[in-house]
N, C-alpha and C positions, 0 to 999 in steps of 0.2 A: 127319693126324696133328699134334699140337699142338707147334708150333714156338716157343713162348713162351721156354721154358728156353734154347734155342739163341741166340734174339734178344737175351735178357739177358746170356748169356755174352759174344756179340759185343760189346754195348755198353758192358761193363763192362771187357773185357779191350781193347779198342781205346782207351779213355779212360785207363785206368790207364796204359797204356804209352806216353802222349804226353809228350814233354818239360816241356809248359805244367803238365801235371798235378803232376808232381814239383817243378818249380820253385816253383809257387804253393803247394805243400804244404809246402815247405821255408822258403821267405821269409816266410811269413804267420807262423810260430812266431818266427822271428827278429826280425821287425819289432815283434811284440807284446812280445818280451822286451826290446828297447830302449826301446819306449815306457814300460816299467815303471821301466828302470833310469836312462835319461836325465834326467828330472827331478831323481832323487836326487844324481847327479851335478853337475848344474848349481846345486841347491839348496846342495850343500855346498862347491863350489869357493871358493877365497878370493876376496874382493870386494876391487875396488880402494878405497883410500883415499878417503873422500867428506867435504870439508869444506862445512859449513853456516853460513850466517851467521844470527843470531837477531835481528832487529829488533822489540823489544816496546813499545808505545805505552803498555800498560796498567801495566806493571810487577809484574804478577801473576807471570810467568813467569821472575824474575830479571833483567828487563831493566834495572833501575836498580841492580842489584848488579854491581859492576864485578870482583867475584872470579871469574873465568871458570873457574878451577880448582876451586871450591867445589863437591862433589857433595853436593847436598842436595834434598829434596823440593821444592823451589821453582825447581830449575834443570834444563836440558837436561844430561842425563848423556851423556858422549863414551863410545865404545867403541873397540876396535881398527879396527873398520872406518869408523866414523861418528863425526867430530870436529864439535863444536857451538861455534861463537865467537859473542860477544855484541857487538853493534853500537848506537851510539848512536840511531842512526834509520835510515829506509829509504834515504834519499839517501846516507848514508854507506855503507850496506851494498852500495847499487849501484854507488857508484864503486868500492869495494873489489873487487868481484866482477869489473867491467871491467878493474881493473888486475892482478889476481892470478887466473892460470889455474886455480889449485888449488882455488879457491872454485867449488862446482858449484852451488849453490841459495842463495836466501833464504828463511827463514820470517818472515814479516810478520804480527804480530797487530796487527790495528786496535783501538782505543779509542774509542767513541762517548760523547760527554756523557749521551745519554739512556741507556747502558747501563751497569749496575753491574759486569757482568762480561762480558768480550769473548764474543761468540758467532759472529766471523769471523775466519779466519785463511787466509792463501794461502801457497802455496810456489811460488815463482818460479824458473824455471829459464833459461838463457840458451841453449845449443846442445842439449845431448842431455838426454831426460826421465830424471830421476832413477829408479834401478831401484824397484821394488816394495818391496823390502827398506827401503829408505831413506824412502819415504813412508808405509809401516806404522809404521816406528821413530817418525817425526815426529808421526803421530798418535796413537800409542800414550803418547809422551811429554807430548803436550798435555793427554790426559785424565787422566794420572797427576797432573801438577802442578795441574790446576784440581780435581781431586778432593780432593788434599790442603790446598790452600788453603781449600776448602769446609769441611774436616774440622777444620781448625785456627780457623774463624771462628765455627763453632757448636759448638765443642767436643764433637765427635763422635769416639769412637774407632775405630780399624779393626774391633774385633770388632762394634760396633754397626752400622757401615757394611754389613759383611757380612751380618749378619743382615738389616739392611733390604732390601738388593738381592738377597740369595740366596732369601729367603723367597717362595714362591709356592704358587700352589693347582694340583694336578695336576689336571685334568679327564678322568674316565675314561668310556670307552663300554661299557655291559655289556647283555648279554641278560637281559631280565628273567626268562624262563623258567630259563635254564641257569644264569644268574649269571657267565659268561665274559665275558671283557674282548674287545673287538673289536681293539684294536691296528690301528686303521685305517692308520696311516702305514706301517707294515710290510709289511700286504697289498697296500696301494696299489702300493709298489714292485714287490712278488714279483708282482703281476699284469701290471703293464706289462712287466716283462721277459719272462713267458713268453708273453705277447701277441705282441711285439716278435720274439721268437724264431721263433716259428711264421709270422709275417708273413715275415721275411726268408727262412726257409727255403723258403716257398711261391714267392717271387718269384726266389730264387738259382735253385732246382733246375728250376723251372718254366719259367723262361727257357732253361735248358740243355736242356730237351726241345724247345723251339720252336726253337732255334738249330739243334739235331741235324737236324731234321727239313727246314729249310729248305736245311743244308748239302748233305744227300743228295739234295733236289730239283736243286739247284743242280750238283752233279755228276754226277747223272743215275745214280747208283749205283743209288737208288731202282728204276729199270727193270729190273735184274738183281733185286733182292731179291724184288720182288712175283711174278716168275715161279715161286717156289718158297715163298714165304709170304704167307699171308692178311694183308690190310691190319691187320684186327683184332690179330691176333697180333703183327703188325710194331709197331703202335702200344703195345700193353699191355707187350711185350718192351723197348721203348725207355724206358717210363715207370718199369718196375720196375728196369732196369739203371742208368739215369741215378740213381735214389733211393739203390740200394746204392754207386755211385760217390760220392757225395755224403756218406752216411754214413761209409764210409771215410775220405774226406778231413778230416771234421769229428773222428773219432776221432783222427786221426793229428795234427792241429792240437792238441788238448787235450793230448795225451801229449808233442809235442815242444815244446810251449809250456811245459810243466811243468819237461821236463829243463833248457830253456834259462835259465828263471828260477832254479832251484834251483842251475845251474852258474853264473850270474853271482853269486847270493849268496855261494856257497862260495869263489869265487877271490875276492872283494872282502867279505871277512866283517869286516874292521875298519871298512871304510866303511860298511858297512849297520848295523853296531853303533851308529856314530856317529848316523846318521841315525834310529834308534830312541830314541837317549837325547836327540836333540834333538826328537823327536817327543812325547816323554813328559814332559821337562823344559823348562818356559819360560825363555827369556832374559831375562823382565823381571826377575826375583830380582835379576840382577845390576846394575840400572840404578834404584837405589832401594827404598824401602818399598813393595813390592808384595804384601802378605801379603793384603790384601782382595782385588784381583784374581784372585790364585791360588786363593782360598777359592771366589772365584765361578767360577773355571774348574773347580774340583774339584765344584762342585755342578752344573755342566752336564754333567760327565761322570757324574752320576747316572743320567742317561738311558741310558747303555749296558746295565744289568741289564736296563731294559725292552723294550729292542731283541732282547736275548737271549729274554727272556720271551716277547716277541710272536712271534719266530720259532720257540720249541718250543711255542707254541700253534696252529702250523699243522699241519692233518692232512695230512702228505706221503704218507701212505697212500692217501689220495684223489687228491690233487694229481697225484702221478707216473704213475700208469696213466691218468687223464684226459688227461693233457697228451699220453702216448704216442699214445692214440687219436685225438686230435684232430690232431696232429702227423702222422699216418700218414694217416688218412683225409682230411683237408684237402690234404696234398700230392697223392694220388691223385686227387682232385676236380679241383683245379685244373691237375695236369700232363695229364689227359686233354684239358681245354679247351684250354690251352697248345699241346699236340699238333694239335688242329684249327686253331687259330689259324696254326701255322707250315704246316701243310698247304695252307691258303689264300693264303699269300703266297709270292710269288716275288722279291721284292727287301725290303731294309730298309725301306725307305719303307712296303710291305706290311706287313712285321711290326709295325712301331710302330703302323699303324691297326687291325689285327686284333686286337692285344693289349689294347688300349683298353677294349674291353666286357667283358672277361674280368677286367681289374684293378679297374674300378671298385667292385665290391662291397668290396673289402679297404681301398682307398683310403678310401672312404666311413666305415669302421669306424675307422680311422686319425686322421680328422678329426673324427670324434665321441668320441673318447677322452676329451677335458676332461668332455663332459657325462656319459659313463658313470662316471667317477672320480668325480663329483660325488654320483652316485645311483646305485651299482651294483646295486640291487634295483628301481630304477625301470621304468616301462613300456618305455620306448627299449631299456634294457638287456636287458630279458628278450626283447624281440622279437629283437634282433639276435643274442643266444645262442642262439636257436632255430632261426632262418632259416639253413638249411645253409650258404648262400654267404658268410654271415658270421660263424656260429657257432664255425669254429677260432681266430678271433681274440678275439672278443667273450667267447665262455666263459670262455677262460683267464683274462680279466681279471676275472671274477666268481667263480671258483672259490676264492680264497683266503679270501673273504669268507663262502662257504657259499652252496650253492644246493639249492634244495628239489630231493628227487630226482625228482619227478616232471617237472620242468623238465628236468634232466640227461638223463634217459633217455629224454625227449620229443626232446630235442637230437640225440642219439646215434642214435636209432631213425630220424629224418627224415636225417641225414648219409648212413647207412647205405645208405637206401632211394632217396636222391639220386644216391648215387655210379654203381650199374648204369644207371640212366636217362641220366646224364650220359655215361658211358662208351658206352652205344649210341648217344647221338646224336653223341658226337665220334668214334666209329668209323664212323659213316654219313658224315660230313663229310670225315674223313681218307680213307676208302676212295673217295668220290666225287672227292675232289680228287687223290688219287695216280694213279687209273686216266685221270682226264681228261688229266693231266700226261702220263702214258705214251701215250695217243693222239694228243696235240698232238705229242709228240717224235717219235713213229713218222710221221705225217703230214708233218712238217717234213723228216724224212730221206729219206722218199720223192719229196718236191717238190725237195729239193735234188738228187737224183740224175736 
């Protein structure tokens, strides 16, 4: 009688009933939701008042103008969070910072006789490193003032500057026969995400199979199980049962994470509205004439429609079923091998030793990802996407770019054909190791008596 459904039910119910399963299932979405929300809270929290002294040797950044309160294109503009004060020279600024604890840093702009325009500036701090927001603000204002000085010197308007700096040639890659654009960057990101998802799933769920086998051997419950269940049925039931547990946990993660994120947004609607507004509207507009910079930022945002167009050009009708096929058969192939490695292991040290040969092919693919990304249709990429032990990860990197049908069907056929062979081999190793362990256990029991 086929006992695989009974083993699947046992593996599934036993693991789902564990407290660790539910603790991990609940804690992971909560942690992900906090990871999503904490950076927004930290970014929008009120920053302490920061006072910075500006020591400008060149005079191009307002160093020779003693009117500190003047808000112009050639001065550092203070805000509610950051106050800029000018110092006569660096030595005076240093003495002031030593005497005044409110001064946090010094911006020193060097001037050399060989340079008409300063190319070197340094932000000195005494005790604590200034926040990233402060360092970014100093850098932005340096670039703004220098740009305005150059515009005034050469008589160039902001519109002309925006046209000069904003004009660029977009290089597109198209298929000569179909005329379709490649959208290499979008497809590369999608391929990497799909490949890493399969890689992590194989390692996560495969290692659970291996640990389950080792736990049953160490607790000697396997001695009772093999009396009524064939080793092959036991192995296949364990592989499929743990796969269903992992699928259940993954679906719960997605559902609970979505609920947690939506709940945080609804409970702090005003805060997230401010975050969205800050993301869409730059603060540079309040710090002088930055029309050119804002126009450049708007030009950079023009890439967003191209990203959307790139996503729309991807044939998800092919990618989704191909992903699930390699996800399922890749897991089944490696889960049987992990089960065999667990059957041959008696301790944690043995587990690490026997699992190493199983993981080498997948690790090799991950190490070769940069080469495959550089040439998705190269010989190396084609070979790795066809070999069954590397195809689950390698093929998913290539699929977004388009794979010849004969290579895709060949890869899938070889994977399907290799799975029964590896299952037979793993079952034989599993059966031999389990029975050998059972015989040794009975021998030790008789010897102790």
